[in-house]
C-alpha positions in Angstrom: -23.4 -159.3 -16.0 -23.7 -155.6 -16.8 -24.3 -154.3 -20.3 -24.0 -150.7 -19.4 -23.8 -148.2 -16.6 -25.5 -144.9 -17.2 -24.5 -141.9 -15.1 -27.3 -139.3 -14.6 -26.7 -136.0 -16.3 -28.0 -132.6 -15.2 -31.0 -131.2 -17.1 -32.7 -127.9 -16.5 -36.4 -128.4 -15.4 -36.8 -124.8 -14.4 -34.6 -121.7 -13.9 -32.2 -122.7 -11.1 -33.6 -126.2 -10.7 -31.7 -129.1 -12.4 -32.9 -132.7 -12.4 -30.9 -135.8 -12.9 -31.6 -137.1 -16.5 -31.1 -140.9 -16.8 -33.0 -141.9 -19.9 -32.8 -141.5 -22.8 -29.1 -142.0 -23.2 -27.1 -142.0 -26.4 -26.1 -145.7 -26.0 -29.4 -146.7 -24.5 -32.6 -144.9 -25.4 -35.0 -147.5 -23.9 -35.1 -150.1 -21.2 -38.0 -152.4 -21.9 -40.8 -149.9 -22.7 -39.3 -147.2 -20.5 -38.0 -144.4 -22.7 -37.5 -141.5 -20.2 -36.4 -141.2 -16.6 -35.8 -138.1 -14.5 -34.9 -137.9 -10.8 -35.8 -134.5 -9.3 -34.4 -133.4 -5.9 -34.1 -133.8 -3.1 -34.3 -130.1 -2.8 -35.6 -127.8 0.0 -37.7 -125.1 -1.6 -38.5 -121.8 0.1 -42.3 -120.9 -0.3 -41.3 -117.8 -2.3 -39.5 -120.0 -4.8 -42.0 -122.7 -5.4 -43.7 -121.1 -8.4 -40.2 -121.2 -10.1 -40.4 -125.0 -10.2 -43.8 -125.1 -11.9 -43.9 -127.1 -15.2 -46.4 -125.2 -17.4 -48.9 -127.0 -19.6 -47.1 -129.0 -22.3 -48.1 -131.8 -24.6 -47.4 -135.5 -25.0 -48.3 -138.2 -27.5 -47.6 -142.0 -27.7 -46.6 -142.6 -24.1 -47.6 -142.8 -20.4 -46.1 -140.5 -17.9 -45.5 -142.1 -14.5 -44.9 -139.8 -11.4 -43.8 -141.2 -8.1 -42.7 -139.0 -5.1 -40.4 -139.6 -2.2 -41.2 -136.2 -0.7 -43.2 -133.1 -1.2 -46.3 -132.9 -3.3 -47.3 -131.8 -6.9 -50.6 -130.7 -8.4 -51.4 -132.3 -11.8 -53.9 -130.7 -14.2 -54.6 -132.0 -17.7 -56.7 -131.6 -20.8 -59.3 -134.0 -19.5 -60.1 -131.6 -16.7 -58.4 -133.7 -14.0 -56.9 -131.9 -11.0 -55.0 -134.3 -8.8 -52.5 -133.8 -6.0 -49.9 -136.5 -5.8 -48.1 -137.3 -2.5 -45.3 -139.7 -1.5 -46.1 -143.3 -2.2 -48.8 -142.6 -4.7 -48.7 -143.1 -8.5 -50.0 -140.7 -11.1 -50.3 -142.6 -14.4 -51.3 -140.5 -17.4 -51.6 -142.1 -20.8 -51.2 -139.5 -23.5 -52.2 -141.7 -26.5 -53.3 -139.5 -29.4 -52.5 -136.3 -27.4 -52.9 -134.6 -24.1 -51.5 -131.5 -22.3 -50.8 -131.3 -18.6 -49.1 -129.1 -16.0 -47.3 -129.9 -12.8 -47.3 -127.2 -10.1 -46.0 -126.8 -6.6 -48.7 -124.7 -5.0 -48.9 -125.5 -1.3 -45.8 -124.3 0.8 -47.1 -126.2 3.8 -46.7 -129.5 1.9 -42.9 -129.0 2.0 -42.7 -127.9 5.6 -39.9 -129.8 7.3 -39.2 -131.9 4.2 -37.9 -131.8 0.7 -39.3 -132.2 -2.8 -38.1 -135.4 -4.4 -39.7 -137.2 -7.4 -39.0 -139.8 -10.0 -40.8 -139.4 -13.3 -40.6 -142.0 -16.1 -42.3 -142.3 -19.5 -43.5 -145.6 -20.8 -43.8 -145.9 -24.5 -47.1 -147.4 -25.8 -47.3 -150.4 -28.2 -48.2 -149.4 -31.7 -51.8 -150.6 -31.3 -52.3 -148.2 -28.4 -50.4 -145.1 -29.6 -53.6 -143.4 -30.8 -55.9 -144.4 -28.0 -57.9 -141.8 -26.2 -55.9 -140.2 -23.3 -56.6 -141.3 -19.8 -55.4 -140.5 -16.2 -55.4 -142.5 -13.0 -54.1 -141.9 -9.5 -53.3 -144.9 -7.3 -53.1 -144.7 -3.5 -50.3 -146.4 -1.5 -52.8 -149.0 -0.2 -53.3 -150.1 -3.8 -49.6 -150.9 -4.3 -48.5 -154.1 -2.6 -45.5 -154.1 -0.3 -43.1 -156.9 0.5 -40.7 -157.0 3.5 -37.9 -159.3 4.6 -34.8 -158.9 6.7 -33.3 -155.6 5.6 -35.6 -155.3 2.6 -38.7 -153.2 1.9 -40.2 -153.2 -1.6 -43.3 -151.6 -3.2 -44.6 -152.7 -6.6 -45.4 -149.5 -8.5 -46.6 -151.2 -11.7 -46.4 -154.5 -13.6 -45.7 -157.9 -12.4 -42.6 -158.9 -10.3 -41.8 -161.5 -7.6 -45.4 -162.8 -7.7 -46.8 -159.4 -6.9 -49.4 -157.7 -9.0 -51.6 -154.6 -8.7 -54.4 -152.8 -10.6 -52.2 -150.2 -12.2 -53.1 -150.3 -15.9 -50.2 -151.0 -18.2 -50.1 -151.7 -21.9 -47.2 -154.1 -22.3 -45.2 -156.5 -20.0 -43.1 -154.5 -17.5 -42.0 -154.2 -13.9 -41.4 -151.1 -11.8 -40.4 -151.3 -8.1 -39.3 -149.0 -5.3 -36.8 -150.9 -3.1 -35.2 -149.9 0.2 -32.2 -151.9 1.4 -30.5 -151.8 4.8 -26.7 -152.1 4.8 -25.6 -155.6 3.9 -29.0 -156.7 2.5 -29.0 -158.7 -0.7 -31.5 -158.4 -3.5 -32.0 -159.9 -7.0 -33.9 -158.9 -10.0 -37.3 -160.1 -11.3 -36.9 -163.0 -13.7 -38.8 -163.4 -17.0 -38.0 -160.1 -18.6 -35.3 -159.6 -21.3 -34.4 -156.0 -20.3 -33.8 -155.1 -16.7 -32.2 -152.3 -14.8 -31.6 -150.8 -11.3 -31.3 -147.1 -10.7 -29.5 -146.2 -7.5 -31.5 -143.3 -6.1 -29.7 -143.2 -2.7 -26.8 -145.0 -1.2 -24.6 -147.5 -3.0 -24.7 -151.2 -4.0 -22.2 -153.8 -5.0 -22.6 -156.0 -8.0 -20.1 -158.5 -9.2 -17.4 -157.1 -6.9 -17.8 -153.5 -8.1 -19.6 -150.6 -6.2 -22.1 -148.3 -7.9 -23.4 -145.1 -6.3 -26.4 -142.8 -6.3 -27.2 -141.4 -9.8 -26.2 -144.5 -11.7 -28.5 -146.8 -13.7 -27.2 -150.4 -14.1 -28.4 -152.2 -17.2 -28.1 -155.9 -16.9 -27.2 -158.6 -19.4 -30.3 -160.7 -20.4 -30.4 -164.1 -18.8 -28.1 -163.3 -15.9 -29.2 -163.4 -12.2 -27.3 -160.6 -10.6 -27.3 -160.1 -6.8 -27.2 -156.5 -5.5 -25.7 -156.0 -2.1 -26.3 -152.7 -0.2 -23.0 -151.2 1.0 -25.1 -148.7 3.1 -28.8 -147.9 3.5 -29.9 -147.6 -0.1 -32.9 -146.8 -2.3 -33.3 -148.4 -5.7 -35.8 -148.1 -8.5 -36.0 -151.4 -10.5 -37.5 -151.2 -14.0 -37.6 -153.0 -17.3 -39.8 -155.3 -19.4 -40.4 -156.5 -22.9 -38.9 -154.2 -25.6 -41.3 -152.6 -28.0 -39.1 -152.0 -31.0 -37.9 -148.7 -32.4 -39.4 -145.5 -31.1 -38.7 -141.9 -32.1 -38.5 -139.2 -29.4 -38.5 -135.5 -29.8 -39.2 -133.1 -26.9 -42.3 -134.6 -25.2 -43.4 -136.7 -28.2 -42.9 -140.4 -28.7 -44.0 -142.5 -31.6 -43.1 -145.5 -33.7 -43.5 -143.2 -36.8 -41.3 -140.2 -37.4 -44.1 -138.5 -39.4 -46.4 -138.7 -36.4 -44.1 -136.6 -34.3 -44.1 -134.0 -37.1 -47.8 -134.0 -36.9 -47.7 -133.5 -33.1 -45.5 -130.5 -33.5 -47.9 -128.9 -35.9 -50.9 -129.8 -33.7 -49.3 -128.1 -30.6 -48.2 -125.1 -32.7 -51.8 -124.7 -34.0 -53.5 -125.2 -30.7 -55.1 -128.5 -31.6 -54.0 -130.2 -28.4 -56.3 -128.8 -25.7 -54.9 -127.1 -22.7 -56.1 -128.0 -19.2 -59.4 -126.2 -18.7 -58.3 -125.2 -15.2 -54.8 -124.1 -16.2 -54.9 -122.5 -19.6 -53.5 -119.0 -19.1 -50.0 -120.0 -20.1 -48.1 -122.9 -21.7 -44.8 -124.1 -23.0 -44.3 -123.1 -26.6 -43.0 -125.5 -29.2 -39.1 -125.5 -29.0 -37.3 -123.9 -31.9 -35.3 -127.1 -32.4 -34.9 -128.2 -36.0 -33.3 -131.6 -35.1 -34.9 -134.7 -36.4 -36.6 -137.1 -33.9 -34.0 -139.4 -32.4 -34.5 -143.1 -33.1 -33.1 -146.2 -31.5 -29.5 -146.3 -30.4 -26.9 -148.9 -31.2 -26.7 -152.0 -29.1 -24.5 -151.4 -26.0 -21.3 -153.3 -25.6 -20.9 -155.5 -22.6 -18.7 -154.2 -19.8 -15.6 -156.2 -19.1 
């Protein structure tokens, strides 16, 4: 029923601020088209410390970044001149295509008053035909994202197609991405029709096949199975997956089906050929001095006993 259980690992987002890194993982670099997943927070931030969490302008190619908040707010700026505040329940979907730079800043202390910052960010790799498209950005409001409720179940469709729900979030390949909240004892299945499916436990714990899995674990399910997740306590899940795209290389913030394209992106950022956000161009993240080769696809995971 389960191919793999991935435990989130700490990764430094900013000095003194670690996030939970879920994907990529050495035994599973992708889940459908999803190639990256971070869970930031929850963290209470003093107003004097908010600037320490800022993510300075940095580049991307060959992917879409998807930001979704549980709490707090973040200001996005990018090479297109977009400035967009994202709040809980909204979706920021930025498609990098041939290349874009963006920043994420935490600028309004009042936005965190009485609450905590908590965000899920994923990257969705683009099909080869779309890897060099012109970059785009879109913000989707909560009312644009359909919600389903049942006894003990609340679910929002963030993107894709699942359980008969659809929305206008523009995607480039078949996928599903859901925010699910379960009350204790509630039972929930996975969308059918996708070969690669997973459930990330953001809060609480769930039982699958007689075993309990807790917050910070991504459950990767065997294709063709119909697992049932049972909440052991009030729990929040992110369900995600879709059709695989084939091998992708990833290095820093760059994703491509071609290793040489990543080398070109390195040179482009180093030479200033990827434009900085016009309204946030005083500083940026330099190219890492990392001589490692771009990582490719991982070996097929072994089924759990």
